[in-house]
N, C-alpha and C positions, 0 to 999 in steps of 0.2 A: 451259268446263270447270268442274266443281264444285270448290270449295275442298277441299284435302286434309284429311281429318278429324284427322290427327295434330296439325295446327297448333293448333286450338282446344282440344285436350286437353293440350297441352304445359304451359301455365301459366307455365313459367319457361325462359328462354333466356339465354345469356351472350354479350354483345357483346365483341369483342376489337379494340381499336384498337392496332395494332402497326405501326411503320414507323420510318423514319430520324429522325423527329421526337423519338423517345425518347432519342436520344443527348444532346442538349442540354436536353431537357425543354421544347421549344417547342410552341406550338399546332400541331396537325397541319394542314399546308398553309396555313391561315389566317395563320400567322406572317409569311410573306413577302408574302402577298396583301394583308394589312392594314398592312404596313410595320412590324410589330413588330421584325423583324430584316431585314437586307438579304438579298436573294435569294441572293447568293453564299454568305453565311454559313449560310443554311438548307441549301443544297445540299451544303455541306462536311460535313454530318452523315453523308453517304454513307460517308465514310472511316472512321467509327467504328461503323458498324452491322455487328456480327459475329454476333449471336445465338449466342454460344459456349455458353450454358447452356440453349438452347432444348430443351425436353423435352415434345413434344406429348402423349405418353402421360400425363405428370403433369398437364397441363392437362385432358385428357379424364377422368382419374380424379377430379380436383377437381370438374369440372362435373357428372359423374354422381353423385358423393357428395352434392352439395348439392341434388340433385333436378331439375337442369335436363334438358330433353329435346332441346335443340338449342343450337347455338352459331353465331355469325356472326363471321368474321374479315375484316378489311380487306384484301382481295386487291389493290386499288389505290385510293388516296385521290386527292383533287384534285391532289396534287403529281405525279401521273403515275408514281410509282415502284412497279412491280409486284413482288409477292412471289414471282413464279415467272419462269421463263426464257421470256419472251414472244418470239415470232418476228415480232411486228408492228411492231418499232421501238420508239421511246421508251426509257424507262429501266427497269431491273429490278435486284433485289438480287443476282441470280446474276452479272451482268456488271459491276456498278458499285459493289458493296460487299464488304467482307471476308467477309460471310456466304457468298457464293459458291455457293449451292445453292438449290434449290426449297424454299420453306418451307411451301407449301400442301399438297403431296402427303402428307407425314407427318401433318399436322393432320387431313386428311380421313380418312386410314386410322385414326388413333388414335380419332377420334370414332366411327367405324363399329364399331370393335372393342368400344366400350362401349355400343353401341346408341343413340347420339345421332344426330340428323339433322344434316346438314352444310349450313351456311349460309355464303355468301361475299358480302361487301360489294364493290360496284364503283361507282365514280363515273363518270357519263356525261361529266363535264367533266374535262379534263386541262390545268391551268394552265401546264404546261411544254411542251406540244406545239406545234410551230411552226405547225401548221395549225388550231389550236383557235380563236384569236381572229379568226375570219374572217367571221362574220355577226353581226348585232345581233338582240336578242330581238324577237320579233313575236308578236302574238296572245295565246296562252295563257300565256306566261311571266309570272312574278309582277312583274318589273320589268326595265327596261333597265339593265344593269350596265356602268358606264363605267370599270371598273378596267383598267389596262394589261394585265392578264392575260387578260381575257375579251372584249374588244371592240375593233374597229378604232379607232385614235386619230388625231388630227391630220387629220381629214377624209378619211382613206383609205377607199375604197369597200369594200363587202362583196366577198368572194371566194368565190363559190359552188363553184368547183372545189376550192379548199382545203378547204372544208367537206365536200365529197364525199369527199375523201381522208381527212379526220378521221373521218368516220363509218365508212369502211372499216376504219380502225385500231381504232376502238371495237368494231365488230361482230366483227372478227377476234379481239380479245382475249376478248370474251365467248364466242365460239366455242371458244377454247382452254380456258377455264374449264369449259365444259360437257363438252367431249370428254375432257379429262384427269381431271376430278375428280367429274363427275356430281353436282353439288350438288342437294340437296333443296330449297334456298331460295336465291334471288338477291335480295340487299338492295341496291337501287340508290340513288344519291344524286346531287346536283348537277344535278337536272333543272330547277331554277328559272331557269336562265340562257337557256333557249331554249323555243320552243313545241313542242307534241307533234308537229306536222307537221315542224318542222325536225329534231327528234330522230329522226324516222322510227320512232316507237314501235311502230306496228302491225307494221312489217317485223321489228323486233327481237324483238317478242313471238312472231311466227310462227317466227322462227329458233330461239328458245329452246324453244318447245313442240313443234316438229317433232322436235327431238333428244330431248326428254323431256317428254311431255305432263303429267307430274305435278309439274313444277317450280312451286314457290310463288313469286310475285312480289309485292314490296311496292308501295305506292301511288306510289312515285316512278318507276313506269312509267306514271304518269298514268292515263288511263282503262283501261289494260291491267293495272293492278295488282289484286291479290287482297285486300289488307288495308291498313288505315290505320296510320300510324306516328307518333303524337304523341310529342314529345320533352320530357323534363325536367319536365313538369307533368301531374298527373292531370287529364284532361278532366272538366268538370263534368257533361257528358252523354256517354253512350257513343257513340262513332262508329258509323255504320251498318255492320253486318256485322262480320267479324273484325277485330281490332286488337291492337296491342302498344304498351306504353309503353316508350320507350327512356330509360334512366335511368343516370347515372353514379354510381359509389360515392362519389367526391368531387365536385369541380366540373369535372373535365376528362375528355375522352374518352381521349386518349393519356396516356402517363406524363409527369407534370410534378412533379419533386422539390419544387418550391416550393408545391405544392398539398397541404396537410395537412388540408383540411376534409372529412374522411371522414364520411359519414353513419353514425349508430350502427346496431347491429343492430335495435334497437327501431324506428328510423325506417324501415329497409328492410322490416321486417315490416309496418309500416303501409302503405307504398307497395304492397307485394305484395298484401296482403289487400284494400285498396281497389280495386286493378286487377282482380284475379280476381273480386271481388264485383260488378264492372260488366261482367264477361264478357270481359276482355282477358287478354293475356299480359304478363309483365314481362320485357323484354330488358335485363338488368342489365350495365352496361359496366365492364370492367377495362382498365387500360393497362399492359401488361408493359414492363419496362425494355428497353433496347437488347440486353441479353444474353439476353432471352427469359424471364426470371423474372417472375412476378406478385408485386408488392409484398406483404409479409407482412400489412400492415394491411388490404389488400383481400381476401386469402385468409381472414383471420380473420372478416371481415364476411360473406363468402359462406358460410363454414362455420356462422356463427351463424344466418343465415337458413335454411340447409339443415337445421340441427338443429330449428328451429321447424317447418319443413315436415314433417320426419320424425315429430315428435310429433303432427302434426295431418293426416296424409295423407288420411283420409276427407273432410275439409273442403276439400281442394285438388283432388286428382285425381278424375276422374269426376264433376265438378260443373259446373254452369252458373251464370250470373249469379243473384244472390240477390234480396233484397227491394229495391224502389225506396226511395229516400231518404224518411225520415219514418216508416217502419214500425218501425224499430229504430235506436237511436242507435249506429251502427257499421256496418261492412261485414257482408255475409253471403253465403253461397253456398247452392246448392240441389242436392241429389242429382239425378242424371240421371232417376230415376223420379219426381221431384218430390214425394217423400214424406218427405224429411228436410231440415230447415233447419239450417244451421250459422251460429250467431250469433257474431260476433267482438266481444269486449269488451276495450277498452283500459283499463288501470288496474283498480282494485277497484270493482265495481259497488256501489251502495248496498244497501238492504235487498232490492230487487227489480230485475229486468230487465223492461222493458215491451215488449210486442209489440202493435202497433195494426193493426186492419183484418184480423185473421186470422179467417177463417170456418171453416177446417178444425179439428175437434177435435184435441187433443193426446193421444197415447198415453203418451208418457213424455219426460222431458227429463233430460239428464245432462251432466256435464263431459267433454269429449273428452280422453282421456288418462288421467285418474284414474278415470273411470267413476262418479263420485259422482252419485247421483240427486238431482234438484232438484224440489221441489214446485211446483205451478202451479195457478192459479185464474183465473177471469174475473170482472170486475166490470162492471156496466152492460150496455148494448146495448139497442137498441129496433128492432123490425122488421128491416129488411134491414141496419141498421147494427150491426155486431158490437161487443161490449164490448172492453175492454182486457184482454189476457192478461198476467198477472203471473207471472214465474218467480222462484223464490227465488234470491237471490244465492249464488254458490259460497262455500264456506268459504275462509278465507285459505290453508289448506294445499293447496287445489285450484287456486289461481290460477297462471297461467303468468307468468313475469317480463316477457314482451313483449306477449302478447295471449292471453287465455283464450278458448276456443271452447266454446260450449254447443250440443250437438246436440239438436234438437227433432224427435222422431219424430211424424209426423202420421197421423191415422186417415183416410187417403185422400190424393189429390193436393192440392197447395197451392191454396187458393182465397182470393183477397184481395179485400177491399172497397176500391174506389178512388173512391167517390162523395163528395158534399158534405154528406151528412146531410139530415135533414128540414128543409123550408122553415119 
């Protein structure tokens, strides 16, 4: 199946980690797994998870306003607590928390009303399921995990029958998500604990695509995924094929009142432009409180990024990856017809902006937003080696507080020199 074109064109998605872990502000699932809090204390958070101010329409309005084209909500994390009324057993917020209702249906409907694609996160692993710690990692898994939550302990043998039951539970839950909510994207996680064969990824992929052949799957479906998902750090080389950078606004995925280390709007603009300049999407994560409200400091940063995107839409939407590193000191994007370059400049450039290796003549250059025209000239060049193109620096009045974009209209499609020069 060909990758759905909407994904590469989206540029920005919003990741939402919401679950019982927001009650005490503990790490999602990992808090009990790693022994940060006792398991009993972690699970007691179910009693305080009410979602009393949950307004998915407000979420969707915010996401659309900031320029996102899709969102991904944690339907079930490693702690096994589903945000819908699952008939497959296990735990869910409808039966086991004061929320007492399906939280996914209203989210999916609200997104679709705003024209956003619906993404759902689902963990292959469930550290609370009695049948889960029943086999050890083999083959393709990254490592053997000896936590009490994920592997037989004390010399107990593997239990293939329990594992078969567990996979039926997982496949049943995924089936419910597909049938009830028709997600455009399924964002899997937790795959590292088992091999592709143990997970029966091929069968799961076939199940999903038989129900909806256009479903986009992330790389945590292993060889059946459509795109790569680096986390928390911009890759130094673009992954092969489509990809997205998963990034938290502060340092945490879910809500943690103790984490006040919010990234600035300027830093988010840098992450975003670097990512789209390499051809990826940014999946920017927020962590709502237990009542369902997104913290004001995170809303403020999303809106700041959204305002920058709105001022520079031609450089964002309808573009592809820009210049390779070294041709321009900053990120860049390229229009789909390959005839306009968008150069991102952080801070105030000096007297000029240098473009190296550009063979295509320039028709005009201007500041995106203000429209101020910029002079340009070429120095040097010999034979097949082009000279350096110098663009006049924008005036102070034309600079953006976070990142200024210079549009360079070319007289033809982009042609770059990538050689080593004359011997």
